[in-house]
Z-matrix of the N, CA and C atoms (Angstrom, degrees):
N
C 1 1.448
C 2 1.527 1 110.51
N 3 1.328 2 117.42 1 -26.73
C 4 1.460 3 119.70 2 176.62
C 5 1.523 4 110.33 3 -63.46
N 6 1.332 5 117.66 4 -38.83
C 7 1.464 6 121.00 5 177.91
C 8 1.526 7 110.27 6 -65.76
N 9 1.314 8 118.13 7 -35.41
C 10 1.466 9 121.54 8 178.81
C 11 1.520 10 110.67 9 -64.41
N 12 1.307 11 117.52 10 -33.55
C 13 1.457 12 121.34 11 179.21
C 14 1.527 13 111.65 12 -67.83
N 15 1.329 14 117.77 13 -18.99
C 16 1.463 15 121.73 14 -179.00
C 17 1.536 16 113.12 15 -96.81
N 18 1.339 17 118.20 16 2.66
C 19 1.464 18 121.55 17 -179.61
C 20 1.523 19 109.38 18 -63.71
N 21 1.333 20 116.88 19 131.25
C 22 1.451 21 122.00 20 175.93
C 23 1.522 22 107.99 21 -84.10
N 24 1.322 23 116.84 22 101.64
C 25 1.460 24 122.21 23 -176.99
C 26 1.527 25 112.02 24 -96.05
N 27 1.322 26 118.09 25 6.97
C 28 1.456 27 119.95 26 -179.24
C 29 1.517 28 110.26 27 60.17
N 30 1.328 29 116.80 28 -128.57
C 31 1.464 30 122.05 29 -179.46
C 32 1.528 31 112.53 30 -86.69
N 33 1.329 32 117.47 31 -3.79
C 34 1.465 33 121.12 32 -177.85
C 35 1.524 34 110.86 33 -76.94
N 36 1.329 35 116.31 34 141.45
C 37 1.467 36 121.73 35 172.30
C 38 1.523 37 106.58 36 -103.49
N 39 1.333 38 116.45 37 108.18
C 40 1.465 39 121.10 38 -173.87
C 41 1.517 40 113.35 39 -75.51
N 42 1.312 41 118.57 40 -25.76
C 43 1.453 42 121.44 41 -177.14
C 44 1.527 43 111.19 42 84.42
N 45 1.294 44 115.42 43 -170.19
C 46 1.462 45 122.19 44 -178.78
C 47 1.526 46 110.37 45 -86.94
N 48 1.315 47 115.92 46 139.43
C 49 1.467 48 121.02 47 178.90
C 50 1.520 49 110.26 48 -77.26
N 51 1.329 50 114.56 49 137.53
C 52 1.461 51 120.86 50 171.97
C 53 1.526 52 107.68 51 -81.04
N 54 1.324 53 118.84 52 174.71
C 55 1.475 54 119.77 53 -179.82
C 56 1.527 55 112.02 54 -56.87
N 57 1.316 56 115.57 55 146.30
C 58 1.460 57 122.32 56 179.84
C 59 1.519 58 111.25 57 -69.72
N 60 1.326 59 115.20 58 142.59
C 61 1.461 60 122.12 59 170.98
C 62 1.525 61 105.81 60 -108.32
N 63 1.320 62 116.62 61 113.51
C 64 1.462 63 122.03 62 -177.51
C 65 1.524 64 109.92 63 -91.16
N 66 1.318 65 116.36 64 146.95
C 67 1.459 66 123.41 65 179.19
C 68 1.531 67 108.49 66 -115.15
N 69 1.334 68 117.71 67 162.65
C 70 1.470 69 119.48 68 -178.33
C 71 1.536 70 112.03 69 -57.61
N 72 1.325 71 113.62 70 143.74
C 73 1.464 72 119.04 71 178.73
C 74 1.516 73 110.38 72 -75.64
N 75 1.312 74 115.12 73 158.07
C 76 1.454 75 121.90 74 173.32
C 77 1.509 76 107.48 75 -148.35
N 78 1.309 77 115.99 76 156.07
C 79 1.462 78 121.02 77 -175.69
C 80 1.516 79 110.72 78 -122.57
N 81 1.325 80 114.69 79 146.32
C 82 1.460 81 121.89 80 175.30
C 83 1.512 82 108.66 81 -156.91
N 84 1.291 83 115.81 82 134.98
C 85 1.470 84 123.27 83 174.58
C 86 1.542 85 111.91 84 56.16
N 87 1.321 86 115.69 85 38.63
C 88 1.457 87 121.19 86 176.15
C 89 1.517 88 115.84 87 86.08
N 90 1.321 89 117.60 88 -7.44
C 91 1.460 90 120.84 89 -179.97
C 92 1.521 91 110.50 90 -107.58
N 93 1.319 92 115.68 91 150.73
C 94 1.450 93 122.19 92 172.57
C 95 1.522 94 107.37 93 -105.18
N 96 1.329 95 116.31 94 135.29
C 97 1.460 96 123.23 95 179.98
C 98 1.521 97 108.16 96 -117.01
N 99 1.334 98 116.45 97 131.58
C 100 1.455 99 121.32 98 176.45
C 101 1.534 100 107.34 99 -124.59
N 102 1.342 101 117.33 100 101.29
C 103 1.463 102 120.91 101 -178.16
C 104 1.526 103 112.21 102 -76.47
N 105 1.339 104 114.57 103 158.04
C 106 1.465 105 120.61 104 179.32
C 107 1.526 106 109.41 105 -154.52
N 108 1.325 107 115.41 106 157.62
C 109 1.459 108 122.53 107 171.69
C 110 1.521 109 108.29 108 -136.11
N 111 1.325 110 115.44 109 158.69
C 112 1.462 111 121.01 110 174.27
C 113 1.523 112 107.97 111 -153.23
N 114 1.316 113 116.47 112 129.42
C 115 1.460 114 120.84 113 172.87
C 116 1.525 115 107.53 114 -73.88
N 117 1.334 116 116.09 115 158.82
C 118 1.466 117 119.38 116 176.26
C 119 1.528 118 109.36 117 -118.61
N 120 1.315 119 115.47 118 164.23
C 121 1.464 120 121.13 119 -178.74
C 122 1.522 121 112.92 120 -66.75
N 123 1.342 122 118.18 121 -14.93
C 124 1.463 123 121.73 122 179.15
C 125 1.530 124 112.74 123 -102.05
N 126 1.342 125 117.66 124 11.35
C 127 1.456 126 121.53 125 175.16
C 128 1.518 127 115.57 126 88.12
N 129 1.305 128 118.26 127 10.84
C 130 1.460 129 121.58 128 175.73
C 131 1.518 130 109.31 129 -93.36
N 132 1.327 131 116.06 130 171.50
C 133 1.454 132 120.93 131 173.07
C 134 1.515 133 108.37 132 -126.94
N 135 1.319 134 115.62 133 128.18
C 136 1.461 135 121.91 134 170.67
C 137 1.515 136 106.57 135 -88.13
N 138 1.330 137 117.23 136 138.67
C 139 1.456 138 120.29 137 177.27
C 140 1.521 139 108.71 138 -143.02
N 141 1.310 140 115.21 139 146.44
C 142 1.452 141 119.26 140 179.73
C 143 1.512 142 111.10 141 174.10
N 144 1.323 143 114.40 142 -161.46
C 145 1.462 144 119.27 143 -177.87
C 146 1.522 145 109.99 144 -155.28
N 147 1.320 146 113.88 145 159.52
C 148 1.461 147 122.87 146 170.12
C 149 1.518 148 105.89 147 -105.19
N 150 1.321 149 116.26 148 136.18
C 151 1.467 150 121.96 149 179.13
C 152 1.520 151 108.15 150 -123.59
N 153 1.336 152 115.99 151 139.22
C 154 1.463 153 119.61 152 178.55
C 155 1.517 154 110.17 153 -155.71
N 156 1.312 155 114.78 154 164.77
C 157 1.462 156 121.92 155 172.02
C 158 1.513 157 107.81 156 -95.54
N 159 1.314 158 115.78 157 125.80
C 160 1.463 159 119.95 158 179.62
C 161 1.522 160 109.01 159 -69.33
N 162 1.302 161 116.56 160 142.61
C 163 1.453 162 120.59 161 176.68
C 164 1.522 163 110.75 162 -77.56
N 165 1.296 164 115.25 163 153.28
C 166 1.456 165 119.74 164 174.64
C 167 1.516 166 109.86 165 -74.23
N 168 1.300 167 116.13 166 -172.95
C 169 1.457 168 120.26 167 -178.61
C 170 1.527 169 110.28 168 -57.58
N 171 1.322 170 115.80 169 121.60
C 172 1.459 171 121.71 170 180.00
C 173 1.524 172 114.34 171 79.98
N 174 1.338 173 117.97 172 3.30
C 175 1.465 174 121.72 173 -179.96
C 176 1.523 175 110.28 174 -108.33
N 177 1.300 176 115.55 175 150.26
C 178 1.459 177 121.73 176 176.52
C 179 1.534 178 109.84 177 -82.13
N 180 1.342 179 118.17 178 151.63
C 181 1.468 180 120.06 179 171.73
C 182 1.531 181 108.96 180 -60.12
N 183 1.360 182 115.77 181 156.79
C 184 1.467 183 118.95 182 -176.82
C 185 1.526 184 110.13 183 -147.24
N 186 1.310 185 115.71 184 174.90
C 187 1.464 186 123.37 185 176.77
C 188 1.532 187 112.29 186 57.29
N 189 1.321 188 115.82 187 51.71
C 190 1.462 189 120.66 188 179.31
C 191 1.528 190 110.92 189 -74.19
N 192 1.323 191 116.78 190 134.94
C 193 1.457 192 123.21 191 170.09
C 194 1.521 193 107.77 192 -136.84
N 195 1.315 194 115.97 193 157.99
C 196 1.460 195 120.72 194 177.82
C 197 1.520 196 109.33 195 -135.17
N 198 1.319 197 115.99 196 138.59
C 199 1.463 198 123.08 197 176.15
C 200 1.523 199 107.15 198 -120.07
N 201 1.334 200 116.37 199 130.50
C 202 1.463 201 120.80 200 -178.64
C 203 1.528 202 109.19 201 -139.37
N 204 1.320 203 115.82 202 142.20
C 205 1.450 204 122.38 203 173.64
C 206 1.530 205 106.95 204 -142.19
N 207 1.329 206 116.98 205 -177.47
C 208 1.456 207 119.56 206 179.44
C 209 1.520 208 109.72 207 -140.47
N 210 1.330 209 114.74 208 162.15
C 211 1.458 210 120.86 209 176.81
C 212 1.523 211 109.50 210 -147.56
N 213 1.321 212 114.62 211 152.27
C 214 1.469 213 120.18 212 171.76
C 215 1.526 214 110.30 213 -97.84
N 216 1.333 215 116.31 214 -8.81
C 217 1.471 216 121.16 215 178.94
C 218 1.529 217 108.59 216 -82.82
N 219 1.310 218 115.95 217 91.08
C 220 1.458 219 121.44 218 -175.79
C 221 1.521 220 110.71 219 -117.11
N 222 1.313 221 115.99 220 161.59
C 223 1.461 222 121.20 221 177.45
C 224 1.528 223 110.30 222 -62.09
N 225 1.311 224 116.78 223 -34.65
C 226 1.463 225 120.51 224 179.22
C 227 1.532 226 111.60 225 -61.95
N 228 1.330 227 117.11 226 -34.36
C 229 1.469 228 121.73 227 -179.58
C 230 1.535 229 112.14 228 -88.67
N 231 1.325 230 117.28 229 -5.26
C 232 1.467 231 122.19 230 -178.71
C 233 1.526 232 109.28 231 -132.22
N 234 1.313 233 117.78 232 77.83
C 235 1.470 234 120.85 233 -173.21
C 236 1.521 235 114.85 234 -63.04
N 237 1.341 236 118.73 235 -14.71
C 238 1.464 237 119.71 236 179.43
C 239 1.528 238 112.62 237 -87.95
N 240 1.323 239 118.38 238 -3.43
C 241 1.469 240 120.80 239 178.34
C 242 1.522 241 110.36 240 -67.97
N 243 1.310 242 116.28 241 140.61
C 244 1.461 243 121.58 242 174.07
C 245 1.520 244 111.06 243 -103.66
N 246 1.325 245 116.81 244 -24.39
C 247 1.461 246 122.47 245 176.30
C 248 1.512 247 109.16 246 -128.94
N 249 1.307 248 116.40 247 144.08
C 250 1.458 249 122.41 248 175.09
C 251 1.523 250 105.95 249 -121.70
N 252 1.331 251 116.46 250 100.33
C 253 1.457 252 121.40 251 -173.55
C 254 1.518 253 112.48 252 -116.56
N 255 1.316 254 115.24 253 148.46
C 256 1.459 255 123.46 254 172.74
C 257 1.523 256 106.92 255 -116.77
N 258 1.325 257 115.67 256 151.25
C 259 1.458 258 118.92 257 177.61
C 260 1.520 259 109.44 258 -146.98
N 261 1.313 260 114.89 259 148.12
C 262 1.457 261 121.61 260 178.78
C 263 1.523 262 108.32 261 -148.20
N 264 1.322 263 116.62 262 126.48
C 265 1.461 264 121.16 263 175.92
C 266 1.528 265 107.80 264 -72.62
N 267 1.337 266 116.03 265 126.61
C 268 1.467 267 120.10 266 -177.92
C 269 1.521 268 112.67 267 -115.14
N 270 1.321 269 117.39 268 -1.91
C 271 1.458 270 119.37 269 177.49
C 272 1.510 271 112.19 270 163.72
N 273 1.325 272 115.37 271 -174.17
C 274 1.459 273 121.12 272 177.23
C 275 1.512 274 109.58 273 -128.69
N 276 1.300 275 114.84 274 157.76
C 277 1.458 276 122.08 275 178.44
C 278 1.512 277 106.86 276 -128.44
N 279 1.310 278 116.45 277 130.10
C 280 1.465 279 120.98 278 178.86
C 281 1.524 280 108.62 279 -99.59
N 282 1.322 281 113.67 280 129.45
C 283 1.451 282 119.57 281 -176.56
C 284 1.508 283 113.21 282 -114.57
N 285 1.295 284 114.60 283 -162.60
C 286 1.456 285 124.23 284 -177.58
C 287 1.526 286 111.12 285 -60.68
N 288 1.315 287 116.84 286 137.42
C 289 1.463 288 124.18 287 176.22
C 290 1.530 289 113.11 288 57.82
N 291 1.322 290 116.11 289 34.78
C 292 1.462 291 120.51 290 175.98
C 293 1.516 292 115.91 291 80.33
N 294 1.329 293 117.36 292 5.22
C 295 1.461 294 119.66 293 178.05
C 296 1.529 295 109.43 294 -63.86
N 297 1.323 296 116.11 295 142.20
C 298 1.463 297 121.45 296 -179.76
C 299 1.525 298 108.55 297 -126.82
N 300 1.311 299 116.23 298 134.32
C 301 1.462 300 121.58 299 176.24
C 302 1.519 301 108.88 300 -116.80
N 303 1.307 302 116.18 301 140.49
C 304 1.459 303 121.39 302 174.28
C 305 1.519 304 107.28 303 -87.57
N 306 1.311 305 116.39 304 120.99
C 307 1.463 306 120.93 305 179.55
C 308 1.526 307 107.46 306 -86.77
N 309 1.331 308 115.52 307 119.08
C 310 1.458 309 121.19 308 -172.90
C 311 1.516 310 110.30 309 -122.71
N 312 1.313 311 115.76 310 128.30
C 313 1.458 312 123.28 311 174.63
C 314 1.530 313 106.58 312 -84.44
N 315 1.327 314 117.02 313 123.10
C 316 1.468 315 121.74 314 -178.60
C 317 1.521 316 108.12 315 -125.05
N 318 1.334 317 116.14 316 134.38
C 319 1.456 318 120.34 317 178.30
C 320 1.519 319 109.42 318 -150.88
N 321 1.298 320 115.77 319 162.51
C 322 1.460 321 122.18 320 -179.57
C 323 1.501 322 109.42 321 142.98
N 324 1.314 323 115.94 322 -155.78
C 325 1.448 324 118.09 323 -178.16
C 326 1.504 325 112.82 324 -169.85
N 327 1.303 326 114.34 325 -174.81
C 328 1.460 327 122.00 326 -179.74
C 329 1.516 328 108.41 327 -74.35
N 330 1.321 329 115.95 328 138.74
C 331 1.471 330 121.65 329 177.98
C 332 1.525 331 109.60 330 -80.21
N 333 1.285 332 114.26 331 152.42
C 334 1.466 333 119.56 332 174.60
C 335 1.525 334 107.19 333 -87.30
N 336 1.308 335 117.39 334 112.70
C 337 1.456 336 122.25 335 -178.91
C 338 1.529 337 109.81 336 -99.68
N 339 1.310 338 116.83 337 135.98
C 340 1.455 339 120.69 338 177.30
C 341 1.535 340 108.50 339 -60.78
N 342 1.298 341 116.40 340 127.66
C 343 1.451 342 121.02 341 177.87
C 344 1.508 343 114.74 342 80.57
N 345 1.353 344 117.68 343 -0.39
C 346 1.460 345 120.14 344 -179.79
C 347 1.507 346 109.81 345 -80.62
N 348 1.311 347 115.74 346 148.80
C 349 1.473 348 118.87 347 178.52
C 350 1.491 349 110.18 348 -113.69
């Protein structure tokens, strides 16, 4: 939440953040990523992740960083959405014959649709 307080929202007033919704962690290139989202009292969504290096046996995790941004494009404002996803590029992977892949952290879930079963 400290990282959310540092978001540069320009002229936008984001409001107060609601409780964080955490998503399953995943690891890549030695780091563990734990994504999260939080709605705000002004109808925005904060999204981001915490990144850290896992400690070895008997060691504590270390090198914590957090990345946070915001959007007004929310499932609440788009009732026809079936998925509400966030994505963040976290690196690149170089493959065979110079091929390059963008490694993207994706998280979110199915939207609650009125009348959907």
